[in-house]
Structures are given as C-alpha cells and as structure tokens.
C-alpha positions in Angstrom: -16.3 -14.7 -1.7 -16.7 -11.0 -1.7 -14.4 -8.1 -1.8 -15.1 -5.0 0.4 -14.1 -1.5 -0.9 -14.2 1.9 1.1 -12.8 5.0 1.5 -11.7 6.5 4.3 -11.1 10.3 5.4 -7.8 11.8 5.8 -5.6 11.0 9.1 -2.3 11.6 10.6 0.4 9.0 9.7 0.0 7.0 13.4 -3.9 6.7 12.7 -3.6 5.4 9.1 -1.1 3.0 10.1 -3.3 1.8 12.9 -6.6 1.6 10.6 -4.6 -0.8 8.4 -3.3 -2.7 11.0 -6.7 -3.2 12.4 -8.2 -3.9 8.6 -6.1 -7.0 8.4 -6.3 -7.9 12.5 -9.9 -6.7 13.2 -12.0 -6.4 10.7 -15.4 -7.7 11.6 -16.0 -10.0 8.3 -12.6 -11.9 8.7 -13.8 -14.3 5.5 -13.7 -11.6 3.1 -11.5 -9.4 1.1 -10.9 -5.6 2.0 -9.9 -2.9 -0.1 -9.1 0.5 1.7 -8.2 3.7 0.2 -7.1 6.7 2.3 -5.9 10.3 2.4 -3.2 12.3 4.8 -4.1 15.0 7.0 -0.2 16.8 6.3 2.8 16.0 5.3 3.5 12.7 6.0 5.9 9.9 5.4 6.0 6.1 6.7 8.8 3.7 6.8 9.9 -0.1 6.7 9.2 -2.0 9.5 13.1 -3.1 9.4 13.9 0.3 9.0 16.4 2.1 11.0 14.8 5.2 12.5 17.9 7.3 12.9 18.8 7.1 9.4 14.9 7.6 8.2 14.7 10.8 10.3 17.4 12.4 8.0 16.1 11.5 4.7 12.1 12.8 5.2 11.4 16.0 5.0 12.0 18.0 8.1 8.9 18.2 10.3 6.8 15.8 8.4 4.8 13.4 10.6 6.5 10.0 10.4 5.6 6.5 11.2 6.8 3.1 10.9 4.6 0.2 8.6 3.6 -2.8 10.2 4.6 -4.1 6.6 8.5 -3.9 5.0 10.0 -1.8 2.7 11.1 1.7 2.6 10.3 5.2 3.0 7.7 6.5 1.5 6.5 10.0 0.8 3.0 10.5 1.1 2.3 14.2 0.0 1.5 13.5 -3.5 -0.1 9.5 -3.2 -2.9 7.9 -4.1 -2.7 5.0 -1.1 -4.7 1.6 -0.3 -4.2 -1.4 2.2 -5.4 -4.5 0.6 -5.9 -7.9 2.8 -6.4 -11.3 1.7 -7.9 -13.4 4.7 -6.2 -16.1 6.3 -8.1 -19.2 4.4 -7.9 -17.9 0.8 -6.3 -20.0 -1.4 -2.8 -17.3 -1.5 -3.0 -16.8 1.9 0.4 -18.7 2.3 1.3 -18.0 -1.7 5.0 -16.9 -2.6 4.8 -12.9 -1.8 6.0 -12.5 -5.4 2.9 -14.0 -6.6 0.3 -11.8 -5.1 2.4 -8.6 -5.5 2.2 -9.4 -9.2 -1.2 -10.3 -9.4 -2.4 -6.9 -7.4 0.0 -4.9 -9.6 -1.3 -6.6 -12.7 -5.1 -5.2 -10.9 -3.3 -1.8 -10.2 -1.7 -1.3 -13.9 -5.0 -2.7 -15.7 -7.3 0.0 -14.0 -4.1 2.6 -15.0 -4.4 1.7 -18.6 -8.0 1.1 -18.3 -8.2 5.5 -17.9 -5.6 5.8 -20.7 -2.3 5.7 -18.7 0.2 3.2 -20.0 1.7 1.2 -17.0 3.6 -2.5 -17.2 5.2 -4.3 -14.4 8.9 -4.1 -13.7 10.6 -7.6 -15.0 12.7 -10.0 -13.2 16.3 -8.7 -14.8 15.6 -5.8 -15.9 18.4 -3.9 -17.9 19.9 -0.5 -16.5 19.4 2.0 -19.5 22.2 4.9 -19.5 21.1 8.0 -18.0 18.9 6.0 -15.1 19.5 7.2 -12.3 21.3 5.1 -9.5 18.5 3.7 -6.7 18.9 4.5 -3.3 18.5 1.7 -1.1 15.6 2.0 1.9 14.1 5.0 -0.5 10.7 3.2 -1.5 10.6 5.2 -5.1 14.2 5.5 -6.0 13.8 2.9 -8.1 11.7 -0.6 -9.4 11.6 -3.5 -7.9 10.7 -6.8 -9.5 6.7 -6.8 -9.7 6.6 -2.3 -9.1 4.2 -0.9 -11.3 6.8 1.4 -14.0 5.6 3.5 -16.9 6.6 1.2 -19.8 8.7 3.9 -22.0 10.6 5.8 -19.4 10.6 2.9 -16.8 9.9 5.4 -13.7 8.3 3.7 -10.8 4.4 4.4 -10.9 3.6 2.0 -7.7 4.9 0.1 -4.7 4.1 -1.9 -2.1 5.1 -3.7 1.8 3.6 -6.7 2.9 2.9 -8.1 6.4 1.4 -11.6 6.9 0.2 -13.3 9.9 -2.2 -15.8 11.0 -5.2 -13.3 10.0 -4.4 -12.8 6.5 -1.6 -11.2 4.5 -2.2 -7.4 4.4 -0.2 -5.5 1.6 0.3 -1.7 1.6 0.4 0.3 -1.4 1.3 3.7 -2.7 1.0 5.2 -6.7 2.6 8.3 -7.5 0.5 11.0 -8.8 3.2 13.1 -9.8 4.2 10.0 -12.3 0.3 8.8 -13.6 -0.3 12.9 -14.4 -3.7 13.8 -14.1 -6.3 10.9 -13.3 -9.9 10.1 -12.9 -9.2 8.6 -8.6 -12.7 7.9 -8.0 -12.7 5.6 -11.1 -9.5 4.6 -10.7 -10.6 3.0 -7.4 -13.5 1.4 -8.6 -11.4 -0.1 -11.4 -8.9 -1.2 -9.1 -11.3 -2.8 -6.9 -13.0 -4.7 -9.4 -9.4 -6.1 -10.9 -8.7 -7.2 -7.8 -12.4 -9.1 -7.2 -11.5 -10.8 -10.5 -7.8 -11.2 -9.7 -8.1 -13.3 -6.3 -11.5 -15.1 -7.2 -14.2 -12.8 -5.7 -17.8 -12.7 -6.7 -18.3 -9.2 -6.6 -16.9 -6.1 -4.8 -18.9 -4.6 -2.3 -19.4 -0.9 -1.5 -19.2 -0.8 2.3 -18.8 2.6 4.5 -15.4 2.5 7.5 -15.9 0.2 10.0 -16.4 1.3 13.4 -14.0 -0.3 15.7 -14.5 -1.3 19.6 -13.3 2.2 21.1 -10.7 0.2 23.1 -9.4 -1.9 20.0 -9.1 1.3 18.3 -7.2 3.0 21.3 -4.8 0.4 21.5 -3.9 0.0 18.0 -3.2 3.9 17.5 -1.4 3.7 21.2 0.8 1.2 19.6 1.7 2.9 16.4 2.1 6.0 18.1 4.7 5.4 20.1 8.1 5.4 20.5 8.9 2.2 21.6 7.2 1.4 18.2 8.7 3.4 16.0 12.5 4.1 17.4 13.3 0.8 19.1 15.4 0.0 15.6 
C-alpha cells in the first residue's frame, strides 16, 4: 500500500470542499491512501455538515467566503491555518474502525511531526480536567476548545489541531486544520513531509509517493463544484 501526498494551490471555500470530496469519491487510484494540503484565496470559513446556516453566518467574519463541509464538526476559521484532507480507502483494515481510533492515529502522526520540529504537542485525553481560567467552550466553534483526540499544547492545553470525518463506501475522509497562530513559526514544508511519513507508518503504507494534483474529468469536477457552491447545499439547515 502507498500513501500519495500532494500540495495544491489556493482556492475559494467551495472549490476546496469540492476537491476534498473528489479526493474521497473520484481519486484515480482508489486503493491508495492520499493526503492533500491546500491554501485559500481569501478569508474563508467552513462549517460542519449538520450545522445551521443562519447561526453560522452570524459567527463568521462579515464578507468571508462560507461553505458547508461534507464532514461534520464545527465552524473553522481558515484565515491562518494549515489545512489538509486525508483519505483512508475502502478495503483498508481501519476503514470501518471506530472513528475515534482513526482520529487519534492521524492526530498522533500530526503531533509527532510538530514535536520533531521542536513544537511540543500532545492529544487531549478522554477525561481532561477543567483548569481554572480556561475559557468556556462554545458549542459549534471548532477551535473554542479541545475534544478528546484533538492536538493540544501540553502546558496551556490550548487546541492546536482538530478535524472532522465522513465515511462511506469509498473510504473515510478526514478534513483537518492546524492553527498557525498557536504553533508559531514552523517550517511547514518540512512539516508536511514529516506528517505524510508518519501517516504512512501509522496506517501500514510502504512509502509516500509525491504526486501532482489530479486532473479529474471536467464533468466530474464541474458537478462537484456546482454541488458545493449551491444554496441548497449550504443553506439547507
């Protein structure tokens, strides 16, 4: 088994969400693991599949680009984050594993990459104590507090990274975000390569193959973008 890793240029919120969905549903080598890192063309926020649009619109920055993700989770501010999508293909031994098990494996690989670069990181435990002075978590806002399995600073317990998942017959998609304001100065090119290597080891891949962004058939690409751009998709809840 091989993990394919590529970095893609900046796009708006709907285009990036469409590309993540294609990563899950239309990858040309569906038996392989894949990791995609990408950027954003403007102020972008994404929100979970089941969240209410009116509430979300009141939380995001006015004028920002908004798009509903195909995965769950809360509202994510992408203005200063390192964003990725990881797909575990159907047929992998962990495709149907409990979501928290996959979540912890991915985040352990992420934390290890940060630590290799000198940035301490660990995972939020299942039953973490509430420390004096910690701000209350706002339900629906991804980075307002840590959930079990999230990546956190081991001293302050501030959340560093979180993610959300979608699982279907094609595999398991995990969309993740790392807060650059918390991590501070980091060699992100080195991080991406370390993260990919750690993921490959964690999920039993033989190696990491650096590949070019895929060229999906135009009809397939256009259909995904139309879906993720539509008012029906974004405002239906």
